[in-house]
N, C-alpha and C positions, 0 to 999 in steps of 0.2 A: 281246468290247468294244467297244463304243460306236464308229464314226469318225468320227458326227456325232450330236449332241445342240444340237438347238433345243428352248429353255422359253420358251413366251409368248411369242413374236417377232408382232410389229406392225410396219406399214408403211404409210405414208399419203404419193401426193404430190400437191401443191400444182395445181389447178386454174389457165388463164388468170384467171381472173377472180378468184383467190386462195383459190375454198374447197378445202378438204381432201379429198381423194380416197381412201379409206383401200382398201388394196388387199391386205394381209396383215393377218387379227385373230386374237391370240393362237394362232398357231400352234407346236405343241411336238411332237416328234418325234426316234427314234432310230434311228441304220442302222449296220448294222452293216458292219464290215470284212469283204470278200470280198462283200457282200452284191449284188444285184441289183434294183433297184427303179423302178418306172415312175412317174412324176405323171401323172395324166391328171384331168381336169378341162373346161369348156366354155371358149369365147374369153372370154379377161377375167375368169377367177378366179382368175388370182394365180399361176400356173404359173409363167412366164419368169421373175417377181419373186422367186417362192420360190427359183428355182435360182441367179440371179444373187445371190441372198442367202447360200445355200449356196457359190457360189464366190468371194466375200468381191466381188464385181464392184459392190455394193449394200450399203449400212448400214443394218439394222432401226432403226426410231425408237426399239422398248424391245423389252425382252425380253436373254435371253442365247444365246451362242450359242459352243459350243466344239467345233472341230475336231482332231481328232487329239490331244487332249488338251490343245487351247492354246486358254482365253480372247481368242477373237477380237476382242472390244470392246476391249479391252489392246493391240493391237496397233497399232504405229505403221503409218504408209502406207508406209515403206519395207521391214517386216517383211510387210504386208499383198503385195506384191508377190513377196518373197522365197518366202511361202505357196504364192501361183499358182505361180511356177516349179517350186516343189521337189515341191510334194504333189497339186495339180489340173491336169488335162487338158482342156480345153476344144474340142465339136464342137457345128456351129450348123447348120440348117437349108439354111443357103448355105454354101458350104465357105470362104468369103474364103482360098483360095489368092493365092499373089501371083504375076499373070499373067508377069511377067519370069523367073520362078524356074523351075528343072526341078522335077519332081517329088521328087526326093532332096534338093534345096535346098531346098525348102517342107519337108518334114520336119523338116530339120535347123536350121529357124530357131529354134525355142522352146531348142534348148542354149545359143544366144549371151544369152538374157537370163538364166540361169545366173549367180549369183555366183561358184562355183569353175567355171570350165570343163571341162569333160568331156575326157579324150582325143580328139583330134579323130580318130585313124585308128580306135578303136575304136568311138566313135558312129558314123563313117560307114560301120562295118560293121555296125553296130545295125540303124541307118536301111534300107539295103540288104537287110538277110534279113530284117525287119519287111512290108519293099512286098514284098518276094516269097512271103512268108508269105501276102500278099492275092491273088496272083494278079498283080503287078504286077513282075514281077522283068525283064519285057524293056521295064518302061515307064519306067525310073526318070530318063532323059535327058529325056522326054517334056513340054512345058509343059502347063498346064492346056488349051488352045486347043486341044490335041491329043489330049484325053481326052475320056471322052464322062463324062454325069453319075455316071454309079456310080463308075467310075474317081478322079473327083478327089473322090468322099467318101470311097472307100476311101483316099485320101490325108492330106484331112483326119483320118480315125481312127487313123493309122498317128503321123501328126504330133503328136496326143494323148499318143500314147503313148510318144514319144521318151526323155520324161527319165522314165521307170516312176515315173509317177506315183503315189500312195496310190489318187486318188478320180478319175473320169472321169463329166464332166458333159456329159449330152447333149441339149441343146434344139431338138425336131423332127430327129434326124438324115436322116429318111428320106421327110421330106415333100416332097420336091421328086422323089420319086426313084415309077417304075411299081413295081408290085406287088413283078413277079420279083425286084426290084435293091434295095425294099424289105427281101424276107422276107430275101435275099443279107446284105446289109447288117447287119442286126439278128445276126443268127448270126455272121457276123465276127467284131462288137462281143463278143458276152457268148462268145465262143471264146477272144478274145484277155486280154476281162478277166480271164476265171477261170484261165486259163494265166499270166498274172502274178499273181495274188491283188488286183487293182485293186478298188475297190467304185464299182460304176457307178448313177448317176442319171439316168434317161432319161424328159425329158417326151416327151409322143407324145398323138396324137387317134385312134391305132389300135387298138382293140382285141386284133388279131391279136399284134402287137406286143406289148404290154402284158401277155398272158397268157402271153410267153416268159419273164419275169421271174420273181425270187421273190417278188417282193412288189406289190401295185398301191395306193398310196396317191391318195385322189381327194378333189381341192379344189372346194368351190363359195363362189362370193363370199367370198373371201380365207380361210375357215374349213376344217382337216380335217376329214373324214369318217370316222366311227368304220368300219370294216371289218363 
């Protein structure tokens, strides 16, 4: 069963002069539950915009998007916010950790956005166990400034998984890392998603990272190329 289904989705932005700039042009795709998919293509081809549409951070101008059986275009702003909190975890190239919070506190932040607050003790234990699973068991109380770049990005991965989402969206998560840390982070992300059953959609410029996914989608000038 498809977790993600886009049909003829298009998106344009207004340039400063008022002209319309097409970014996505009639994109149709399906991604199965539990699948790991890479989105690749040259800079400016629409990869991040497509990821934002899938993550309900951006609204398409036309077309249809169904997420986990729910028609996204029919959702209110409140329902979209709830969908993001309940079903989607985000990882970006820059970790976006709160500098004043510890690693453990950063991981717990997404739980505060849930309409139904989870049991505090249970979710704290889960956060600590996830950090332990990515080699940060001894860094729970470390703040971002005290962590390496690779460690900060591992905290960001764990934060994306804390609410047990159906879908993980990663936009160039290894872009700021060296080759060794990039390989390690991709392996950790794939392992964690496969263990939890989460679907992974990752934008990347690195062929080696894309090759580790189940499938690769290629964008060119806003259009999805055939395999």
